[in-house]
N, C-alpha and C positions, 0 to 999 in steps of 0.2 A: 504494500500500500504506500503510495507517494502522497505526502502532505505538503501544504504550503509552508512558506518560510517561517511563519510564527505559529504553526499548529503543533500541538502536543499530542502524543499518542501513548498508549499503554503497551506493555510487552505483548498483550494479546491483540494488538492492532484494533482496539476499540476506537470509537469516534474521538475527535479532539476534545480535551477538557475545556470547560468554560474559561473565557477570558483571553486565552491565547497570548497572554503577556502584553496585549495591546489595549484591552478594554480598561477604562479608568476604574479604580477600586470602588468608587462611589456608585458604579453601575453593576456591580457584581450580582450575579443571579443565584448564587448558592455558596456553600462552604468550600467546595473543591474548585481549584483552578489556579491560574496565574494571572495577576492583575497589575496594572500600572499604577504606582502611587505618586510619582512625580517625575518631571524632567526639568533639567536645568542646563541652559546653554552657558558654558563656562569660558569659551574662547581658548586662547593659548594659555597654558599653565606655567607657573614658575617652576624652575628646575627642581625645587625641593617639595613641591605639592604632589607627593606620591603616595599618600596614605588616606584611607577611608576611615574616618572616626565615627563611631556609632555610640550614641549616648541616649539614655532614657530620662524622661522628666515626668513629674506628677501631673502637670497640666500643659496644654498647648501654649498658653500665655508665657509660662516659665521657659519653655523651649524657644519660643520666638524672642524672648528677651536675651537669651544667651547666644542667639544665632549671630555669626559673623560672616565675613566674606566666604563665598562658595558653600554656604550653609543652607540646608533644606530641612523643613519640619514636616513630618508625616505622621499619620496614625495607623497602626497596624497591630493586630492581635491583642487589642485591648490596652495598648501602650502608646505613649507619645515618644517619637524618636527624633533626634537631631542628627542628621548626616552632614558631614563636612569633609571636603577634599582639602587637605592641608599638609604641612610638614609633619614629620613624626613627633616633633616636640609640641605641637599645638594642643592646648587644653582650654575648654570653656571655663567660665567662672564657677559653675556648679554642674549638677547632673550626675547620673550614675553611668560610668563607662561600661558598655557591653563588649566592645571590641575595637581594636585598631588594626586595620588590615592593609598590608603592603609589604614591600614597595610595589606600587602600580607602575608598570612600564608606560612611559609617556615619551613622545617625540617632540623635539624642538620645532616650533613653527606650526604645529598641528593644532587646529581648533577642536575642542572636545565638548561633548554633551554627556552629562551624567543622567543616566536613565535608571530610576529606582523602581523596584518591583517587589511584590510579595507572592509567595507560592504556598499552596496547601495541596500536597500529593499523598494519597494513601499508599500503602505498601504495593510494590511492584509496578508503580506508574513511572514512566520515563518520558523524556523529551525526544523529539526527533534528533537525528544527527545534524549538527549545525556548526557554523563558525561565527565568530564575532570580529568586528573591526576595531576592537579595543578589549582591554582586560575585563574579565568578569570576576566579581568578588561576592562572597556569601557570608552571612551569619546565620547559623542554624538555631532556631528557637526551640524546636522540639523534634523528636525522631532522628533520623539519620539519612544522609544522602551519599551517593557514590558518583564520582566523576570518572568516566573512562575516556581516554584519548589514545592515540597510537603509542604513547609512551608508557601506558599502564593505567592504573586506577588509584584513586584516593577516596577514603571514606571520612566524612565529617559527621560528628554527632552533636547533640544539643549542647550549646554553649561554646562550640568551636567555630572557627572562621578559616577561610582560605581563599585562594584566587587562582586563576589561570590566565596567562597572557593571550593577546590576540593571536589568531592564526590557526592553531591546530583544530581539526574536527573533533567534536566531543558529543557525548551523550550523558545527561544527568538522570539519575534514577533514585527513587526512594527505596531504602533497604530496611530489613527488619520488619517488625509487625506493627510498629507505631506510625501514625500519620506524621509526615514530615511537614513542618512549617518553617519557612525561611524568609528572610529579607535579603535582597541582593541588588547589586549594582552592576551595570555595564557602562564603563567609561569609554565611550567610543568616538572615533573620528566623526565629527559632525557632517562631513561631506559624504559619508558612506552609510549604507544601511547598518543598523545596529546588529542585525542577525540575518544570516542567509543559510538556508538548508543546503546540504551537499550530499551527493551520492558517491563521493570519491573514496570513502572509507566505510568499512563495516565493522562495528564493535565485535569483539571476541567473546563478549559475555563474561568478562572478568569480575564484575561486581557481584558480591554475595547477594543471595536472595533473602 
């Protein structure tokens, strides 16, 4: 079964899950799916702005008050999040740190867009094989996910974070028995699509079930 660039399928080749990572989270139709929480056009980034800072706040107003340059406030999974692309040493005045993910590969002179999303995938659900025009980074809220690329596989569990640079074909899947909930970023070249399906590589099924 061949699917569109932003469609998500299960191992059993069921229909795409809701949202397809393009529908705004405010329009979500159910609990399961991949939804867009925010996009920010950042332009060319400073050399040291290579880290995604992920913080939680008790209220949206508190997060907005702490927001600085390249900061974005979203609400996901019953929490308020402040996302910021900045140097590794950046810290807000308050808030609870969930993760600092990086270093994110960036190129001098390239204009970037930060695309923030959230995903809820039950066990054994996976994305199509795809590539990104920029790094993808995750923070896993619950459950576990497995990333398979031609170089192998990596499993992240609740409370863990990770990233993959632009370029390699990949497939992400939920593993274990718990539903995976994650927030994630694709920091991509503004002049290119954030995601493209590819048939150039077939996963070996390395991820645990």
